[in-house]
C-alpha positions in Angstrom: -103.3 26.8 80.4 -106.3 25.0 82.0 -109.1 27.6 82.4 -112.5 27.1 84.2 -115.2 29.6 83.4 -118.2 30.6 85.5 -120.6 33.5 86.3 -119.1 34.2 89.8 -116.0 32.9 91.4 -115.8 33.1 95.2 -112.5 32.6 97.1 -113.2 31.3 100.7 -115.8 29.0 102.3 -116.3 30.8 105.6 -119.5 32.6 106.6 -119.1 35.1 103.7 -118.1 32.8 100.9 -120.3 29.9 101.7 -123.4 32.1 102.3 -122.8 34.0 99.0 -122.4 30.7 97.0 -125.6 29.3 98.5 -127.6 32.4 97.8 -126.4 32.7 94.3 -127.0 29.1 93.5 -130.6 29.6 94.6 -130.8 32.3 91.9 -129.6 29.8 89.3 -126.2 31.5 89.0 -123.1 29.5 87.9 -120.6 29.6 90.8 -117.1 28.2 91.5 -116.3 28.2 95.2 -112.6 27.9 96.1 -111.0 26.8 99.4 -107.4 26.6 100.4 -108.0 23.9 103.0 -109.6 20.5 102.7 -113.1 19.1 103.6 -111.8 17.6 106.8 -113.9 15.0 108.7 -111.7 12.7 110.7 -110.0 15.4 112.6 -113.1 17.3 113.6 -113.7 17.4 117.3 -110.3 16.0 118.2 -107.0 17.5 119.5 -105.5 16.3 116.2 -107.5 19.2 114.6 -104.6 21.5 115.6 -102.6 21.4 112.4 -104.9 20.0 109.7 -107.8 22.4 110.5 -106.5 24.9 113.0 -103.3 26.9 112.3 -101.6 28.7 115.2 -100.5 32.2 114.2 -98.0 34.2 116.1 -97.7 37.7 114.7 -94.8 40.1 115.3 -95.1 42.9 117.8 -97.3 42.9 120.8 -99.9 40.4 119.8 -99.6 36.9 121.4 -101.3 34.0 119.6 -104.3 33.2 117.5 -106.0 30.1 116.1 -107.2 30.3 112.5 -109.4 27.7 110.8 -108.2 26.4 107.4 -110.9 24.0 106.1 -114.1 24.1 104.2 -116.3 26.3 106.5 -113.3 28.4 107.5 -113.0 29.4 111.1 -116.6 28.6 111.8 -115.5 25.0 112.1 -113.5 25.9 115.2 -115.4 28.8 116.7 -117.5 28.7 119.9 -120.7 29.3 118.0 -121.8 32.7 119.4 -124.0 35.0 117.3 -124.1 38.8 117.7 -126.1 41.3 115.8 -124.1 43.8 113.7 -122.6 46.8 115.5 -124.9 49.8 115.5 -122.3 52.0 113.7 -122.6 49.8 110.6 -126.0 51.4 110.0 -125.7 54.8 111.6 -122.3 55.7 110.1 -122.1 53.6 106.9 -125.7 53.3 106.0 -125.6 49.5 105.8 -128.8 48.1 107.2 -128.7 44.3 107.6 -131.8 43.9 109.8 -133.7 41.9 107.2 -130.8 39.6 106.4 -129.9 39.0 110.0 -133.6 38.2 110.9 -133.7 35.8 108.1 -130.5 34.1 109.2 -131.7 33.8 112.8 -134.8 32.0 111.6 -132.9 29.7 109.2 -130.4 28.5 111.8 -132.7 28.9 114.8 -130.2 31.0 116.7 -130.9 31.1 120.5 -129.3 30.6 123.9 -128.6 27.2 125.3 -131.5 25.8 127.4 -131.8 26.4 131.2 -131.2 22.7 131.9 -127.7 23.0 130.5 -126.8 25.8 133.0 -128.2 23.6 135.8 -125.3 21.3 135.2 -122.6 24.0 135.4 -122.0 25.1 139.0 -118.9 27.2 138.2 -120.7 29.2 135.5 -123.7 29.8 137.8 -121.4 31.1 140.5 -119.7 33.5 138.1 -123.1 34.9 137.0 -124.2 35.3 140.6 -120.9 37.0 141.6 -121.1 39.4 138.7 -124.7 40.2 139.7 -123.6 41.0 143.2 -121.2 43.6 141.6 -123.9 45.1 139.5 -122.8 43.4 136.3 -125.2 41.4 134.2 -123.9 38.2 132.7 -126.5 36.4 130.6 -126.7 33.4 128.3 -125.5 34.0 124.8 -127.2 33.4 121.5 -125.7 30.3 119.9 -125.6 28.6 116.5 -126.2 25.4 118.4 -128.9 22.8 118.3 -129.4 21.8 121.9 -131.1 18.5 121.0 -127.8 17.4 119.4 -125.4 19.1 121.8 -123.7 17.4 124.7 -123.9 19.7 127.7 -120.8 18.1 129.2 -118.6 18.8 126.1 -116.5 22.0 125.7 -114.9 21.0 122.4 -116.4 23.6 120.1 -113.0 25.0 119.2 -111.9 21.6 118.1 -115.0 21.2 115.9 -118.3 19.5 116.7 -118.3 15.7 116.4 -122.1 15.6 117.0 -123.0 18.1 114.3 -124.8 20.3 116.9 -123.0 23.5 116.0 -123.8 25.2 112.7 -120.8 25.9 110.5 -120.5 27.5 107.1 -119.6 24.1 105.6 -123.3 23.3 105.9 -124.2 26.1 103.5 -121.2 25.2 101.3 -122.7 21.7 101.1 -126.1 23.1 100.2 -124.4 25.3 97.5 -122.7 22.2 96.1 -126.0 20.3 96.0 -127.4 23.2 94.0 -124.7 22.9 91.4 -121.9 25.1 92.7 -118.5 23.6 91.9 -116.4 23.5 95.0 -112.6 23.2 94.6 -110.8 22.5 97.9 -107.0 22.4 98.4 -106.9 25.3 95.9 -104.7 28.4 96.6 -105.5 31.7 95.1 -102.4 33.6 94.0 -103.9 36.8 92.6 -106.7 38.5 90.8 -106.5 38.7 87.0 -107.3 42.1 85.6 -107.9 43.3 82.1 -108.2 47.1 81.5 -108.9 47.7 85.2 -111.6 45.1 85.3 -111.4 41.8 87.3 -111.9 38.8 85.0 -110.8 35.9 87.2 -108.3 34.4 89.7 -105.0 32.7 89.2 -105.1 29.5 91.2 -103.1 26.4 92.1 -104.7 23.1 93.1 -105.1 19.3 92.5 -107.8 19.8 89.8 -105.2 21.3 87.4 -106.9 24.6 86.8 -104.5 27.6 86.5 -107.2 30.2 86.1 -110.9 30.6 87.0 -112.5 33.2 84.7 -115.7 34.9 85.8 -117.9 37.9 85.3 -117.8 38.7 89.0 -114.9 38.0 91.4 -115.4 37.8 95.2 -112.7 37.5 97.8 -114.0 36.0 101.1 -110.7 34.5 102.3 -110.9 36.3 105.7 -109.1 39.2 107.4 -105.7 37.5 106.9 -106.2 35.7 103.5 -108.0 38.4 101.5 -105.4 41.2 102.0 -102.6 38.9 100.8 -104.4 38.2 97.6 -105.2 41.9 97.1 -101.6 43.0 97.7 -100.3 40.4 95.3 -102.8 41.7 92.8 -101.5 45.3 93.1 -104.5 46.7 95.0 -103.1 49.6 97.1 -104.3 50.2 100.7 -104.9 46.5 101.4 -103.3 45.0 104.5 -103.4 48.1 106.7 -105.7 48.9 109.6 -105.5 45.4 111.0 -107.4 44.6 114.2 -107.8 41.3 116.0 -110.4 41.5 118.8 -107.8 40.1 121.3 -108.7 38.8 124.8 -106.9 38.3 128.0 -107.6 34.9 129.5 -107.9 34.9 133.3 -107.6 31.6 135.2 -107.6 30.5 138.8 -108.3 27.7 141.2 -111.7 27.7 142.8 -112.6 26.6 146.4 -115.7 25.0 145.0 -116.7 22.3 142.5 -116.3 23.2 138.8 -117.8 20.9 136.2 -115.3 19.7 133.7 -117.6 20.1 130.7 -118.9 23.7 131.4 -119.1 25.4 128.1 -116.9 28.3 127.1 -118.5 31.6 126.2 -122.0 30.4 127.3 -122.5 33.5 129.3 -121.1 37.0 128.9 -121.7 40.6 129.8 -122.3 43.3 127.2 -122.5 46.1 129.8 -119.1 47.5 128.7 -119.4 47.1 124.9 -120.6 50.6 124.0 -119.0 52.5 126.9 -115.6 50.9 127.1 -115.3 48.8 124.0 -114.8 45.4 125.7 -116.8 42.4 126.8 -116.3 39.8 129.4 -117.5 36.2 129.6 -116.8 32.7 131.0 -114.4 30.1 130.0 -114.9 26.4 130.5 -112.4 24.1 132.1 -111.8 22.1 128.9 -110.7 25.4 127.2 -107.9 25.4 129.8 -107.0 21.9 128.7 -106.6 23.0 125.2 -104.2 25.8 126.1 -102.3 23.6 128.5 -101.9 21.1 125.7 -100.3 23.8 123.6 -97.9 24.5 126.5 -99.4 27.9 127.4 -100.8 27.2 130.8 -98.9 24.3 132.1 -99.7 23.4 135.7 -103.3 24.7 135.6 -104.8 21.8 133.6 -106.2 20.0 136.6 -108.1 20.8 139.8 -111.0 23.2 140.3 -109.9 25.5 137.5 -112.3 28.3 136.5 -111.8 31.2 134.1 -113.0 34.3 132.3 -112.0 36.4 129.4 -111.9 40.1 128.7 -112.1 40.7 124.9 -111.4 44.2 123.7 -112.1 46.0 120.4 -108.6 47.0 119.6 -107.5 49.9 117.4 -107.0 49.1 113.7 -103.3 49.8 113.8 -101.7 46.6 112.6 -100.7 45.4 109.2 -100.4 42.3 107.0 -97.9 42.2 104.1 -98.0 40.3 100.8 -96.3 37.3 102.5 -98.9 37.2 105.2 -96.6 38.5 107.9 -98.6 40.3 110.6 -97.4 43.2 112.7 -99.4 44.5 115.6 -98.8 47.0 118.3 -101.4 48.0 120.9 -102.1 51.6 121.8 -102.3 53.1 125.3 -106.1 53.0 124.9 -106.0 49.3 124.0 -103.9 48.6 127.1 -106.3 50.5 129.3 -109.2 48.4 128.0 -107.3 45.2 128.7 -106.5 46.3 132.3 -110.0 47.4 133.1 -111.6 44.3 131.7 -109.1 42.0 133.3 -109.5 43.6 136.7 -113.3 43.2 136.5 -112.8 39.5 135.6 -110.5 39.1 138.6 -113.1 40.7 141.0 -115.9 38.5 139.8 -113.8 35.4 140.0 -112.6 36.1 143.6 -116.2 36.8 144.7 -117.2 33.5 143.0 -114.6 31.6 145.2 -111.4 31.7 143.2 -108.3 31.8 145.4 -106.6 35.2 144.7 -103.1 33.8 144.8 -103.8 31.3 142.0 -104.9 33.9 139.4 -103.0 33.7 136.2 -103.4 35.8 133.0 -102.6 34.7 129.5 -102.6 37.9 127.4 -103.4 38.7 123.9 -105.3 35.7 122.6 -107.0 36.4 119.3 -109.6 36.7 117.9 -111.4 38.0 114.8 -108.9 39.4 112.3 -110.2 42.2 110.1 -109.9 45.7 108.8 -107.5 44.9 106.1 -109.7 45.8 103.2 -111.9 48.3 105.0 -115.0 50.1 103.7 -114.0 53.6 102.7 -110.3 52.7 102.2 -110.2 49.6 99.9 -113.9 48.9 99.2 -117.0 51.0 98.9 -120.3 50.4 100.9 -121.3 48.0 98.1 -118.2 45.9 98.9 -116.7 46.5 95.4 -113.0 47.3 95.4 -112.4 50.9 94.7 -111.1 51.4 91.2 -111.5 47.7 90.3 -114.6 46.9 88.4 -116.3 43.5 89.2 -114.0 42.7 92.2 -115.7 42.4 95.6 -114.8 41.5 99.1 -117.1 39.9 101.6 -115.5 39.0 105.0 -114.3 40.6 108.2 -111.6 42.5 106.3 -114.2 45.1 105.2 -114.9 46.3 108.7 -113.3 49.8 109.1 -112.8 49.0 112.8 -113.4 46.2 115.3 -117.0 45.4 115.8 -116.2 44.4 119.4 -118.2 41.2 119.1 -118.0 38.0 117.2 -118.6 39.0 113.5 -120.0 35.9 111.8 -123.6 37.0 111.8 -122.7 40.4 110.4 -120.6 38.7 107.6 -123.5 36.4 106.7 -125.8 39.4 106.5 -123.3 41.2 104.2 -123.1 38.1 102.0 -126.9 37.9 101.7 -127.0 41.6 100.9 -124.3 41.3 98.3 -125.9 38.3 96.6 -128.9 40.5 95.7 -126.8 42.9 93.6 -124.2 40.7 91.9 
């Protein structure tokens, strides 16, 4: 059996895994970083990314469709680059204070909204902001992991990857970790955790490098809300895979009476007015986002013309599940459906006031999201992120959230990884 030995083995190169490997490498720790996908370059920023980088997931039950990134950098390669501070309950209810780690990350990446001159090029977005204001709803520019000096304001291809390198992704920190001596093995699948006397001692793997096992003093799973529970279940860890949430959104589209710029960027403005009171948020969608879904056959007939759109993203109840084969089952509660309806109705009111023709409104329901909850704190891991009853096995991704944060989770996951790196 071909065995590779190291101090720490990390499965997954998304915001949790890449951050952890980078931080540990700075502390002179020996680290092996594993990734199921490849280090893709040629498909980044092109429609051909759907397949090699982005996998379309269609769970069973109520849930509609979700795109998942499978590449070095994980789903950050194909996210819209929005940064949100951790949900307040992480500190007040769980005692996890990430303020220091989040502040450090904001400085390192220079997280900030897009510049005013970008919004000057987007008449459709400006009208949505003004219409929302008329209704007493504040829609404001969102913090972004984007370098405006490298960003094209007429491009809305963030979810295909960034050709210009303007958007930060976790692969940047994976590259830094590798430069610091971390061994990165891509195209490597993790089958299960290896235990000896209740203690995690490594991972069973399959990949082109020929290793069958990576042995380590510390084992960290950072394979995401869908990948991590499958590994845990196949390793005999009870409780994993339940309490699944997805942060789904309804996409609302319509044809405007006014000019809409073709490159207006998705999720550049949003309202947080309803996050704490109603557990949903609303925001804008660019016209090229519509092209992407039309290309997938989901919104055929609305790909051209003065299309404009918004989304209503809800913090859904953690009532779904993932089994050991990766099959997802998800059913929404009456409370979830009420959030969908209220958020969608508000989007429609704003859009009509902004000049969208009411008879052209169309809703694409249940588009995910941010999968998580499947290795939740208090159920599968403790507040220190160590798996309960399994010494030296840790989890660091969205699966540890006990419920939906109701906002993009990447900055919180980075904070958790920085915090964990100090104690491993």
